[in-house]
N, C-alpha and C positions, 0 to 999 in steps of 0.2 A: 767732594771726595778727596780724601788724603792719599796722596801717591808718593812712593819712594822710589827714586832711581839709584840703583846700586851699580857702581861702574869700578873697573879695577884700576884705571889710571886717568889722570887728568888729561882730557880731550875725548875719552871714550864715551862720555855722557853726550857730548855734542855730535860726535861722528854717529852714534847710535840712535839717538832720539832727541836731537837739539831742537828740531822743528816740532815735534810733538810736545816736549816739555813747554815751550813758548806758547803753543796753542792751548794747552791744557790750563796753563796759568792764566791766559787771557779769558778763558771761559770760567774763570773763578774757582778752580781747584787749588788745594793746597799742595805745592810739590816741594819735595825735600830731596836733596841729592847727597849721596854718600860715596866718596872715592877712597878705596881700600889701600891703594898703593902709593908709594911716593914718586913714581915715575922717573925716568931719565938715567938711574943709577945703572942700569944694565949696560949702558953704553962704554962703561969704564971696565977694564980688565978685572978690577976688584972693587966691590961696592964701596969699601972705605976710602977709595981714591976719587969717588965722586965729588964734584963742585957742588958744595951745600948751598952756594948761593943761587945755583941754577935750580936746585930742588925747591928753595924757598920761594923763588920767582914762580914756579909753576904752581905753587900754593896761593900765591897772590892772584895769578891769573884765573885760577879756579874760582875764587870768591868774585872777581869780576864778571866771569861767564854766568855764574849762578844768578847773579844780580840782573844782568842783561836778559837772561832767559826767563826770569820772572819767579824763580824759586824763592821760597821763604827762609831757605837755610841750607848750607853745605857743611859737611862734616868730612875731614880729610885725615885719613889714618896713614899708618907709616909701614905697611907691609913692603917687603923687598922686591924692587922692579924686576919682572920676568923671573922670580924665584918663589912664588907663591907655594909651588909643589915642595919647598924645603921647610914650610911652616905646618905643623900639624893641623889637619883639616879642621879639627875640633876647635882650635884657637880662632879660626876665621869664622866658623859657625857662631861662636860666643859673640863675636863683634856684631855680626848681623842680627843675632837674637837681641843684643841690647838695643841695636837700632829699631828693630820692629817694636819691642816693648815699650820704647820711648816715644816714637812717632805714631805707632798704630795705624799704618797704612791699610787702605783697603785693596790697593794694586801695587805691584812692583814691576818696574822694568829693569831688566838686567842683560847680562851677556847670554850668548848662545853657547850651548856645550859643545859644538863641534869646531870651534875656532882654532886656528893655528897657534895662536898666543896661549900659552899654558896658563897664565894669570886669569884669562877669560874663562877658560874651562873650568878652573878651580872655583872662581867666583860663582858661576852658575850651580855647580854642585853644592857649594855652601848655601846659597840662597834657598834652594829647594829643600836641603835638609832642615835648614833654620825655620822654615815656613811649613813644616808639617802640618796637614789639617787636623790638628787635635781640637778639642772644645776649647773655646776661647780664642783660637787663632784669628787675628783681624784680616790677615791677608786672603782675600778671595780670588783674586786674579793675578797671574804672573804671566809677563811677556818677555820674550827674548828677542833682542835686537841684533842686527848685524853690526860689524864694524869694519869699514873699508880698509883694506890691507891686512886684515886677519882672517875674517870670515871666508871671503872668496879665494884668498891664498891657500886655504886648506884643500882646495880642488875637490871638495866632497870626499877626501880620503879618511877623514876622521868620522866616527859615528856619534851622534847623528848629523846628517847634512842639514844645512838650513833650508827650510821649505816654508816660507812665510804663508800666513793664511789670516792675517789681520793687518789692515792698511789704513793709514792716517793721511788724510789730505792736508798738506802743509803749504798750500799756495800762499797763504796769509803770512806765514812765518818762516819760509825758506831763507829769505834775506837776513833775518835774525840769526839763524843758524850758521849761515856762512860768516856773518860778522863776528859770531862768538868763536868760531874756528880760528878766524884770524886773530883773535886775542892769544892764542897759543901759538906764539911765533916760533918757538923751538920744535913744534909738531907738525905744522902745516908744511906741505912740499909743494914743488912745482909740477904742473902738468907734464906727462901723464900719470903721475903718482895718485894713487886712489885718494890720498888725503889732501889732494889740491882742491881749490874752489871749483875749478872747471869740472873736475871728476865728481865732486859731491852733487854739483848741479846735475851732470847727467845720469848719476845714480837715481836722483829724485824723480827725474823725468822718466827714467826707464820704468820704476815701479808705478809711477803714475799711469803709465800706458796698460799696466796689468789691470786696472780697476777703473778707467775712465777718469782719471784726473789728470790735471797738468802736472802736478808733481805730488809725490807721496814718500812716506817712510813706511818701511815693511817690517813686520813682527811675526814671530812664531808664537801663537797661543800655547803656553805650557799647561796652565790649568785655570779653569773658571768655575766657581761654585755658586749656585743661585739657591 
């Protein structure tokens, strides 16, 4: 199966489904990753003040992460960090339509619509829009993942809240996920931040208890067509 992971920022692909990417790759699936935003520039008062060397470093890290996870390729775009809502939705939809047309995935993993981070919410809507189930559409399944420090920090105040109903056993690939996250030196944090290694392990343990696994990643099924 060909699978496309669409993330807003470098590190979201790891936080949301790094263990699942590694497992699916090990099982022989063709995994491609698309990162829509540049990352990091929102930490500056003005986007043009951002350190471009840090942005480029994130891009290099994303390439290394994709290789570690077993993805066949990663495409990195340059949408403005935490400013996706300033870009016409159609422009983002067109990026995703081009990706889908080129990769022809049967399944997509992407952000949840109710995240606190506006880029995540916009990405979700753009993905669903770009993959409308018209004749010839290759995408049969869409899964929404959580991103620690964004999904839970919405405190279920934004509709829809994250209610996972699909779980993946990542007992064999959790360490790869944690190693991949450590490659994103500028994004990982110290415990008890949700993006710390300790917190990511605890989150995986918690989801595992929901379904009888040691550790798991959780997703919300958006659409499946058989």
